[in-house]
PyMOL CGO cylinders between C-alpha atoms (Angstrom):
from pymol import cmd
from pymol.cgo import CYLINDER

trace = [
    CYLINDER, 24.09, 4.91, 10.84, 25.84, 5.07, 7.43, 0.3, 1, 1, 1, 1, 1, 1,
    CYLINDER, 25.84, 5.07, 7.43, 22.44, 5.07, 5.69, 0.3, 1, 1, 1, 1, 1, 1,
    CYLINDER, 22.44, 5.07, 5.69, 21.34, 8.05, 7.77, 0.3, 1, 1, 1, 1, 1, 1,
    CYLINDER, 21.34, 8.05, 7.77, 24.52, 9.96, 6.93, 0.3, 1, 1, 1, 1, 1, 1,
    CYLINDER, 24.52, 9.96, 6.93, 24.11, 9.29, 3.20, 0.3, 1, 1, 1, 1, 1, 1,
    CYLINDER, 24.11, 9.29, 3.20, 20.49, 10.45, 3.32, 0.3, 1, 1, 1, 1, 1, 1,
    CYLINDER, 20.49, 10.45, 3.32, 21.45, 13.50, 5.38, 0.3, 1, 1, 1, 1, 1, 1,
    CYLINDER, 21.45, 13.50, 5.38, 24.08, 14.52, 2.81, 0.3, 1, 1, 1, 1, 1, 1,
    CYLINDER, 24.08, 14.52, 2.81, 21.69, 14.01, -0.11, 0.3, 1, 1, 1, 1, 1, 1,
    CYLINDER, 21.69, 14.01, -0.11, 18.88, 15.92, 1.60, 0.3, 1, 1, 1, 1, 1, 1,
    CYLINDER, 18.88, 15.92, 1.60, 21.23, 18.59, 2.93, 0.3, 1, 1, 1, 1, 1, 1,
    CYLINDER, 21.23, 18.59, 2.93, 22.77, 19.39, -0.44, 0.3, 1, 1, 1, 1, 1, 1,
    CYLINDER, 22.77, 19.39, -0.44, 19.41, 19.08, -2.19, 0.3, 1, 1, 1, 1, 1, 1,
    CYLINDER, 19.41, 19.08, -2.19, 17.57, 21.39, 0.18, 0.3, 1, 1, 1, 1, 1, 1,
    CYLINDER, 17.57, 21.39, 0.18, 20.32, 23.99, 0.10, 0.3, 1, 1, 1, 1, 1, 1,
    CYLINDER, 20.32, 23.99, 0.10, 19.79, 24.09, -3.67, 0.3, 1, 1, 1, 1, 1, 1,
    CYLINDER, 19.79, 24.09, -3.67, 15.97, 23.97, -3.39, 0.3, 1, 1, 1, 1, 1, 1,
    CYLINDER, 15.97, 23.97, -3.39, 15.97, 26.72, -0.77, 0.3, 1, 1, 1, 1, 1, 1,
    CYLINDER, 15.97, 26.72, -0.77, 18.36, 28.89, -2.79, 0.3, 1, 1, 1, 1, 1, 1,
    CYLINDER, 18.36, 28.89, -2.79, 16.13, 28.54, -5.85, 0.3, 1, 1, 1, 1, 1, 1,
    CYLINDER, 16.13, 28.54, -5.85, 13.25, 30.03, -3.87, 0.3, 1, 1, 1, 1, 1, 1,
    CYLINDER, 13.25, 30.03, -3.87, 15.28, 33.25, -3.61, 0.3, 1, 1, 1, 1, 1, 1,
    CYLINDER, 15.28, 33.25, -3.61, 16.52, 33.54, -7.19, 0.3, 1, 1, 1, 1, 1, 1,
    CYLINDER, 16.52, 33.54, -7.19, 14.40, 31.48, -9.59, 0.3, 1, 1, 1, 1, 1, 1,
    CYLINDER, 14.40, 31.48, -9.59, 11.72, 33.31, -11.61, 0.3, 1, 1, 1, 1, 1, 1,
    CYLINDER, 11.72, 33.31, -11.61, 9.94, 29.95, -11.96, 0.3, 1, 1, 1, 1, 1, 1,
    CYLINDER, 9.94, 29.95, -11.96, 9.77, 29.58, -8.18, 0.3, 1, 1, 1, 1, 1, 1,
    CYLINDER, 9.77, 29.58, -8.18, 8.42, 33.12, -7.86, 0.3, 1, 1, 1, 1, 1, 1,
    CYLINDER, 8.42, 33.12, -7.86, 5.71, 32.34, -10.39, 0.3, 1, 1, 1, 1, 1, 1,
    CYLINDER, 5.71, 32.34, -10.39, 5.04, 28.95, -8.80, 0.3, 1, 1, 1, 1, 1, 1,
    CYLINDER, 5.04, 28.95, -8.80, 4.39, 30.46, -5.38, 0.3, 1, 1, 1, 1, 1, 1,
    CYLINDER, 4.39, 30.46, -5.38, 2.03, 33.00, -6.95, 0.3, 1, 1, 1, 1, 1, 1,
    CYLINDER, 2.03, 33.00, -6.95, 0.23, 30.16, -8.75, 0.3, 1, 1, 1, 1, 1, 1,
    CYLINDER, 0.23, 30.16, -8.75, -0.08, 28.29, -5.43, 0.3, 1, 1, 1, 1, 1, 1,
    CYLINDER, -0.08, 28.29, -5.43, -1.62, 31.41, -3.87, 0.3, 1, 1, 1, 1, 1, 1,
    CYLINDER, -1.62, 31.41, -3.87, 1.35, 32.33, -1.67, 0.3, 1, 1, 1, 1, 1, 1,
    CYLINDER, 1.35, 32.33, -1.67, 3.13, 35.67, -1.44, 0.3, 1, 1, 1, 1, 1, 1,
    CYLINDER, 3.13, 35.67, -1.44, 6.79, 36.55, -1.71, 0.3, 1, 1, 1, 1, 1, 1,
    CYLINDER, 6.79, 36.55, -1.71, 7.26, 36.64, 2.06, 0.3, 1, 1, 1, 1, 1, 1,
    CYLINDER, 7.26, 36.64, 2.06, 6.14, 33.01, 2.36, 0.3, 1, 1, 1, 1, 1, 1,
    CYLINDER, 6.14, 33.01, 2.36, 8.44, 32.01, -0.53, 0.3, 1, 1, 1, 1, 1, 1,
    CYLINDER, 8.44, 32.01, -0.53, 11.39, 33.68, 1.21, 0.3, 1, 1, 1, 1, 1, 1,
    CYLINDER, 11.39, 33.68, 1.21, 10.45, 32.12, 4.56, 0.3, 1, 1, 1, 1, 1, 1,
    CYLINDER, 10.45, 32.12, 4.56, 10.18, 28.69, 2.93, 0.3, 1, 1, 1, 1, 1, 1,
    CYLINDER, 10.18, 28.69, 2.93, 13.56, 29.05, 1.22, 0.3, 1, 1, 1, 1, 1, 1,
    CYLINDER, 13.56, 29.05, 1.22, 15.26, 30.13, 4.45, 0.3, 1, 1, 1, 1, 1, 1,
    CYLINDER, 15.26, 30.13, 4.45, 13.51, 27.36, 6.42, 0.3, 1, 1, 1, 1, 1, 1,
    CYLINDER, 13.51, 27.36, 6.42, 14.72, 24.74, 3.93, 0.3, 1, 1, 1, 1, 1, 1,
    CYLINDER, 14.72, 24.74, 3.93, 18.30, 26.05, 3.95, 0.3, 1, 1, 1, 1, 1, 1,
    CYLINDER, 18.30, 26.05, 3.95, 18.43, 26.13, 7.75, 0.3, 1, 1, 1, 1, 1, 1,
    CYLINDER, 18.43, 26.13, 7.75, 16.98, 22.62, 7.95, 0.3, 1, 1, 1, 1, 1, 1,
    CYLINDER, 16.98, 22.62, 7.95, 19.56, 21.44, 5.40, 0.3, 1, 1, 1, 1, 1, 1,
    CYLINDER, 19.56, 21.44, 5.40, 22.45, 23.01, 7.33, 0.3, 1, 1, 1, 1, 1, 1,
    CYLINDER, 22.45, 23.01, 7.33, 21.19, 21.36, 10.53, 0.3, 1, 1, 1, 1, 1, 1,
    CYLINDER, 21.19, 21.36, 10.53, 21.11, 18.00, 8.71, 0.3, 1, 1, 1, 1, 1, 1,
    CYLINDER, 21.11, 18.00, 8.71, 24.68, 18.41, 7.49, 0.3, 1, 1, 1, 1, 1, 1,
    CYLINDER, 24.68, 18.41, 7.49, 26.08, 19.64, 10.81, 0.3, 1, 1, 1, 1, 1, 1,
    CYLINDER, 26.08, 19.64, 10.81, 24.01, 16.90, 12.44, 0.3, 1, 1, 1, 1, 1, 1,
    CYLINDER, 24.01, 16.90, 12.44, 26.37, 14.31, 10.98, 0.3, 1, 1, 1, 1, 1, 1,
    CYLINDER, 26.37, 14.31, 10.98, 28.65, 15.28, 13.87, 0.3, 1, 1, 1, 1, 1, 1,
    CYLINDER, 28.65, 15.28, 13.87, 26.02, 16.67, 16.27, 0.3, 1, 1, 1, 1, 1, 1,
    CYLINDER, 26.02, 16.67, 16.27, 23.09, 14.23, 16.20, 0.3, 1, 1, 1, 1, 1, 1,
    CYLINDER, 23.09, 14.23, 16.20, 20.56, 16.50, 17.89, 0.3, 1, 1, 1, 1, 1, 1,
    CYLINDER, 20.56, 16.50, 17.89, 20.82, 18.98, 15.02, 0.3, 1, 1, 1, 1, 1, 1,
    CYLINDER, 20.82, 18.98, 15.02, 20.15, 16.21, 12.50, 0.3, 1, 1, 1, 1, 1, 1,
    CYLINDER, 20.15, 16.21, 12.50, 16.90, 15.43, 14.26, 0.3, 1, 1, 1, 1, 1, 1,
    CYLINDER, 16.90, 15.43, 14.26, 15.85, 19.10, 14.32, 0.3, 1, 1, 1, 1, 1, 1,
    CYLINDER, 15.85, 19.10, 14.32, 16.79, 19.57, 10.66, 0.3, 1, 1, 1, 1, 1, 1,
    CYLINDER, 16.79, 19.57, 10.66, 14.94, 16.43, 9.60, 0.3, 1, 1, 1, 1, 1, 1,
    CYLINDER, 14.94, 16.43, 9.60, 11.82, 17.53, 11.49, 0.3, 1, 1, 1, 1, 1, 1,
    CYLINDER, 11.82, 17.53, 11.49, 12.02, 20.92, 9.79, 0.3, 1, 1, 1, 1, 1, 1,
    CYLINDER, 12.02, 20.92, 9.79, 12.20, 19.26, 6.37, 0.3, 1, 1, 1, 1, 1, 1,
    CYLINDER, 12.20, 19.26, 6.37, 9.33, 16.91, 7.24, 0.3, 1, 1, 1, 1, 1, 1,
    CYLINDER, 9.33, 16.91, 7.24, 7.22, 19.97, 8.06, 0.3, 1, 1, 1, 1, 1, 1,
    CYLINDER, 7.22, 19.97, 8.06, 8.25, 21.70, 4.82, 0.3, 1, 1, 1, 1, 1, 1,
    CYLINDER, 8.25, 21.70, 4.82, 7.38, 18.64, 2.74, 0.3, 1, 1, 1, 1, 1, 1,
    CYLINDER, 7.38, 18.64, 2.74, 4.05, 18.10, 4.50, 0.3, 1, 1, 1, 1, 1, 1,
    CYLINDER, 4.05, 18.10, 4.50, 3.28, 21.69, 3.52, 0.3, 1, 1, 1, 1, 1, 1,
    CYLINDER, 3.28, 21.69, 3.52, 4.38, 21.02, -0.06, 0.3, 1, 1, 1, 1, 1, 1,
    CYLINDER, 4.38, 21.02, -0.06, 2.20, 17.91, -0.34, 0.3, 1, 1, 1, 1, 1, 1,
    CYLINDER, 2.20, 17.91, -0.34, -0.81, 19.76, 1.09, 0.3, 1, 1, 1, 1, 1, 1,
    CYLINDER, -0.81, 19.76, 1.09, -0.20, 22.59, -1.37, 0.3, 1, 1, 1, 1, 1, 1,
    CYLINDER, -0.20, 22.59, -1.37, -0.28, 20.13, -4.26, 0.3, 1, 1, 1, 1, 1, 1,
    CYLINDER, -0.28, 20.13, -4.26, -3.48, 18.61, -2.85, 0.3, 1, 1, 1, 1, 1, 1,
    CYLINDER, -3.48, 18.61, -2.85, -4.98, 22.10, -2.41, 0.3, 1, 1, 1, 1, 1, 1,
    CYLINDER, -4.98, 22.10, -2.41, -4.50, 22.95, -6.07, 0.3, 1, 1, 1, 1, 1, 1,
    CYLINDER, -4.50, 22.95, -6.07, -5.72, 19.48, -7.11, 0.3, 1, 1, 1, 1, 1, 1,
    CYLINDER, -5.72, 19.48, -7.11, -2.37, 18.65, -8.69, 0.3, 1, 1, 1, 1, 1, 1,
    CYLINDER, -2.37, 18.65, -8.69, -1.59, 15.23, -10.15, 0.3, 1, 1, 1, 1, 1, 1,
    CYLINDER, -1.59, 15.23, -10.15, 0.03, 12.51, -8.06, 0.3, 1, 1, 1, 1, 1, 1,
    CYLINDER, 0.03, 12.51, -8.06, 2.95, 12.60, -10.51, 0.3, 1, 1, 1, 1, 1, 1,
    CYLINDER, 2.95, 12.60, -10.51, 3.66, 16.22, -9.53, 0.3, 1, 1, 1, 1, 1, 1,
    CYLINDER, 3.66, 16.22, -9.53, 3.47, 15.28, -5.84, 0.3, 1, 1, 1, 1, 1, 1,
    CYLINDER, 3.47, 15.28, -5.84, 6.04, 12.50, -6.07, 0.3, 1, 1, 1, 1, 1, 1,
    CYLINDER, 6.04, 12.50, -6.07, 9.14, 14.62, -5.40, 0.3, 1, 1, 1, 1, 1, 1,
    CYLINDER, 9.14, 14.62, -5.40, 7.81, 16.15, -2.16, 0.3, 1, 1, 1, 1, 1, 1,
    CYLINDER, 7.81, 16.15, -2.16, 6.48, 12.73, -1.11, 0.3, 1, 1, 1, 1, 1, 1,
    CYLINDER, 6.48, 12.73, -1.11, 9.88, 11.08, -1.65, 0.3, 1, 1, 1, 1, 1, 1,
    CYLINDER, 9.88, 11.08, -1.65, 11.65, 13.92, 0.17, 0.3, 1, 1, 1, 1, 1, 1,
    CYLINDER, 11.65, 13.92, 0.17, 9.12, 13.62, 3.00, 0.3, 1, 1, 1, 1, 1, 1,
    CYLINDER, 9.12, 13.62, 3.00, 9.77, 9.89, 3.33, 0.3, 1, 1, 1, 1, 1, 1,
    CYLINDER, 9.77, 9.89, 3.33, 13.55, 10.35, 3.28, 0.3, 1, 1, 1, 1, 1, 1,
    CYLINDER, 13.55, 10.35, 3.28, 13.28, 13.07, 5.94, 0.3, 1, 1, 1, 1, 1, 1,
    CYLINDER, 13.28, 13.07, 5.94, 11.10, 10.75, 8.05, 0.3, 1, 1, 1, 1, 1, 1,
    CYLINDER, 11.10, 10.75, 8.05, 13.76, 8.04, 7.78, 0.3, 1, 1, 1, 1, 1, 1,
    CYLINDER, 13.76, 8.04, 7.78, 16.34, 10.47, 9.18, 0.3, 1, 1, 1, 1, 1, 1,
    CYLINDER, 16.34, 10.47, 9.18, 13.95, 11.40, 12.00, 0.3, 1, 1, 1, 1, 1, 1,
    CYLINDER, 13.95, 11.40, 12.00, 13.39, 7.76, 12.95, 0.3, 1, 1, 1, 1, 1, 1,
    CYLINDER, 13.39, 7.76, 12.95, 17.08, 6.89, 12.74, 0.3, 1, 1, 1, 1, 1, 1,
    CYLINDER, 17.08, 6.89, 12.74, 18.05, 9.85, 14.93, 0.3, 1, 1, 1, 1, 1, 1,
    CYLINDER, 18.05, 9.85, 14.93, 15.29, 9.40, 17.49, 0.3, 1, 1, 1, 1, 1, 1,
    CYLINDER, 15.29, 9.40, 17.49, 16.33, 5.81, 18.09, 0.3, 1, 1, 1, 1, 1, 1,
    CYLINDER, 16.33, 5.81, 18.09, 20.05, 6.65, 18.18, 0.3, 1, 1, 1, 1, 1, 1,
]
cmd.load_cgo(trace, "trace")
């Protein structure tokens, strides 16, 4: 249980920052254009990540929300990995979304079995 809480805090804080960057970072705006996605998808993705992160953090006290938030982040990271595959990116550039996907999956498993 403590491991899940630590991962939830790390992912929650991280994804609030990652999601926020999708709203304000010129690099993120250019990145989404490079990936072939429009501004509306960038904004949706940022909001989706922030909501998932908030669910993870609130889920420390309300377990069902942790599960929902973790599933949301799994979906976001599956999308990120497929995007990197789509543009034929290097495995090195895929490592961050892969690690975040695995950590989110750990939270899912720990909250499904709880």
